[in-house]
C-alpha positions in Angstrom: 8.9 21.3 -5.6 11.1 24.3 -4.6 9.5 24.8 -1.1 11.0 21.8 0.7 9.2 22.6 4.0 5.8 22.4 2.2 6.9 19.3 0.3 7.8 17.4 3.4 4.7 18.6 5.2 2.6 17.1 2.5 4.5 13.8 2.7 4.0 13.9 6.5 0.2 14.1 6.0 0.4 11.1 3.7 2.4 9.1 6.2 0.0 9.9 9.0 -3.0 9.0 6.8 -1.4 5.7 5.8 -0.5 5.0 9.5 -4.2 5.0 10.5 -4.9 2.0 8.3 -4.2 -0.7 10.9 -6.6 0.7 13.4 -9.4 1.2 10.8 -9.0 -2.4 9.6 -9.4 -3.7 13.1 -12.5 -1.5 13.6 -14.0 -2.9 10.4 -13.2 -6.5 11.6 -16.8 -7.5 10.8 -15.6 -7.8 7.2 -13.1 -10.4 6.0 -9.6 -9.3 4.9 -10.5 -9.8 1.2 -13.7 -7.8 1.6 -11.9 -5.0 3.5 -9.3 -4.9 0.7 -11.9 -4.9 -2.0 -14.0 -2.1 -0.4 -10.9 0.1 0.2 -9.7 -0.2 -3.4 -13.1 -0.1 -5.1 -14.1 3.1 -3.3 -10.8 4.8 -4.1 -11.1 3.7 -7.8 -14.6 5.0 -8.1 -13.2 8.5 -7.4 -10.0 8.3 -9.4 -10.9 6.3 -12.5 -13.6 8.7 -13.8 -11.3 11.6 -13.3 -8.5 9.9 -15.3 -11.0 9.0 -18.1 -12.4 12.6 -18.1 -8.9 14.0 -18.5 -8.4 11.9 -21.6 -4.7 11.1 -21.0 -5.3 7.6 -19.8 -5.7 6.4 -23.4 -2.3 7.8 -24.3 -0.4 5.6 -21.8 2.3 3.5 -23.5 1.7 -0.2 -23.6 4.8 -1.0 -21.6 3.9 1.5 -18.9 0.4 0.1 -18.9 1.8 -3.4 -18.3 4.0 -2.1 -15.5 1.0 -0.3 -14.0 -1.0 -3.5 -14.0 1.9 -5.3 -12.3 2.0 -2.5 -9.7 -1.7 -3.0 -9.1 -1.3 -6.7 -8.6 1.5 -6.0 -6.1 -0.7 -3.6 -4.3 -3.5 -6.1 -4.1 -1.1 -8.8 -2.7 0.3 -6.2 -0.2 -3.2 -5.4 1.2 -4.4 -9.0 1.3 -1.3 -10.3 3.2 -1.1 -7.3 5.5 -4.8 -7.1 6.4 -4.9 -10.9 6.9 -1.9 -10.5 9.3 -4.0 -8.3 11.6 -6.1 -11.4 12.5 -3.0 -13.3 13.7 -0.8 -10.7 15.5 -1.1 -7.3 17.2 -1.6 -4.0 15.2 1.8 -2.8 16.4 3.6 -5.9 15.2 1.7 -6.0 12.0 2.5 -2.4 11.2 6.1 -2.8 12.2 6.7 -5.8 9.9 4.7 -4.4 6.9 6.8 -1.2 7.3 10.0 -3.1 6.6 9.3 -2.3 3.0 12.1 0.4 3.0 14.5 -2.5 3.4 13.3 -4.2 0.2 12.9 -0.8 -1.5 16.5 0.3 -0.6 17.9 -2.9 -2.0 15.6 -3.0 -5.0 16.3 0.6 -5.8 20.0 0.0 -5.8 19.7 -3.1 -8.0 17.0 -2.0 -10.5 16.8 1.8 -10.4 20.5 2.7 -9.8 19.6 4.5 -6.6 22.5 4.5 -4.1 22.0 3.2 -0.6 23.2 6.3 1.4 24.2 6.3 5.0 20.8 7.5 6.4 19.0 4.8 4.5 21.5 2.2 5.6 21.0 3.2 9.3 17.3 3.1 8.8 17.4 -0.4 7.3 19.6 -1.5 10.2 17.1 -0.1 12.8 14.2 -1.8 10.9 16.0 -5.2 11.1 16.8 -4.8 14.8 13.3 -3.8 15.6 11.8 -6.6 13.6 14.1 -9.1 15.3 13.1 -7.9 18.7 9.4 -7.9 18.1 9.6 -11.1 16.0 11.3 -13.0 18.8 8.7 -12.1 21.3 5.9 -12.9 18.9 7.5 -16.3 18.1 7.2 -17.2 21.8 3.6 -16.0 21.9 2.5 -17.9 18.7 2.0 -14.7 16.6 4.7 -15.6 14.1 2.3 -16.5 11.3 0.8 -13.0 11.4 4.3 -11.5 11.4 5.2 -13.5 8.3 2.1 -12.4 6.5 2.9 -8.7 7.3 6.5 -9.3 6.2 5.1 -10.6 2.9 2.9 -7.5 2.7 6.0 -5.4 3.1 7.8 -7.1 0.3 4.9 -6.5 -2.2 4.6 -2.9 -0.9 8.2 -2.5 -2.0 7.5 -3.9 -5.5 4.6 -1.5 -5.7 6.8 1.5 -4.7 9.6 0.5 -7.0 7.3 0.2 -10.0 5.7 3.5 -9.0 9.0 5.2 -8.9 9.7 3.9 -12.4 6.3 5.0 -13.8 5.8 8.3 -12.0 8.8 9.8 -13.9 6.6 10.0 -17.0 3.1 9.2 -16.0 0.6 11.7 -14.5 -0.4 10.9 -10.9 -4.1 10.5 -11.6 -3.4 8.1 -14.5 -1.0 6.0 -12.5 -3.3 5.8 -9.4 -6.3 5.0 -11.6 -4.5 2.1 -13.3 -2.9 0.8 -10.1 -5.9 1.1 -7.7 -8.3 0.0 -10.5 -6.3 -3.1 -11.2 -6.0 -4.0 -7.5 -9.7 -3.4 -7.0 -10.6 -5.7 -9.9 -8.3 -8.5 -8.8 -9.6 -8.4 -5.2 -13.2 -8.4 -6.4 -12.5 -11.5 -8.6 -10.8 -13.1 -5.6 -13.9 -12.4 -3.4 -16.2 -13.9 -6.0 -14.0 -16.9 -6.5 -13.7 -17.6 -2.8 -17.4 -16.7 -2.1 -16.4 -14.0 0.3 -19.4 -11.8 1.2 -19.1 -8.1 0.4 -22.2 -7.0 2.2 -24.2 -7.9 5.3 -21.8 -6.2 7.8 -22.7 -4.2 10.9 -23.6 -0.6 9.9 -20.5 0.8 11.7 -18.3 -1.4 9.5 -19.3 0.5 6.4 -18.3 3.8 8.0 -14.8 2.4 8.8 -14.4 1.0 5.3 -15.3 4.4 3.9 -12.8 6.1 6.1 -10.2 3.5 5.2 -10.7 4.4 1.5 -10.7 8.1 2.2 -7.7 8.4 4.6 -5.1 5.7 4.1 -5.9 5.1 0.4 -7.0 8.3 -1.3 -5.0 10.7 0.9 -2.2 8.5 2.2 -1.2 6.2 -0.7 -1.9 8.9 -3.3 0.3 11.4 -1.5 3.1 8.8 -1.4 2.7 8.1 -5.1 2.8 11.8 -5.7 6.1 12.0 -3.8 7.5 9.2 -6.0 7.6 11.7 -8.8 10.0 13.8 -6.8 12.0 11.5 -4.5 13.9 8.2 -4.8 11.8 5.2 -3.9 
C-alpha cells in the first residue's frame, strides 16, 4: 500500500481489536477455555468460509499451501487454548504480556526460516520484551501465578508459528482463503477437543453469549484478520 499513514492506521485498528481479547475472555468466564476458543473460531469461520467458497478460489489452493494452512490453523488453536487457559491462573495484564512475547519468537524464526534480518528496532523490542517478562514473571513466581505465565508463554510461541506460516502463505494466497483455512481448521480442532473432553458448549449465562460474539467480531474477525492482511505487506 502506497499510503503508509493509512496502512499503519489500519494495522493500529487491528492491534487495538486484538488487545481487547483478554478482557472479553474474562467477561465470558462462564464458559471454559476450550468452549471460549471454539465459539470464537466457529463464529469467525461461519462468516469467512462461505465467502471463500463463493469466490471459488479456495479450490485452487496448492496442496503444499493447504498443508501449511492446516498447520497454521493447528498452531492458532493451540495458541488460543493455552492463552485463554492462562487467564484462569494469572492476571489479565501478565497473561497478555507473556502471550505478547511472540515477537521474540517471530524475530528469531523469521531470521532462521524466512531470511528476514533482525534489525536494530526489532532487537531493542525483543530486549524490552524479555526485561518486562522477567520483571513480571519474578513477581508472579512469588505470588504463585507462574503456571498461568507459562501457559501464556506457550501461547506466545504458537502465535509465532501461526504468524510465520502466515507470512509464508500470504505472499501467494488471498486473505479470505488463508483466513478461511486457518480459522476453519482451528475451529474444527477445538470443537473435536470439546467433544472429546465433554466440555459443554451451551448452558452459559445469557451475557456470556454476547461476550463470545464480541470476541469473535472484534479480536478475531477484525483484529486477527487485519494482522493477517498486514502479513502480505510486512515482515512477520
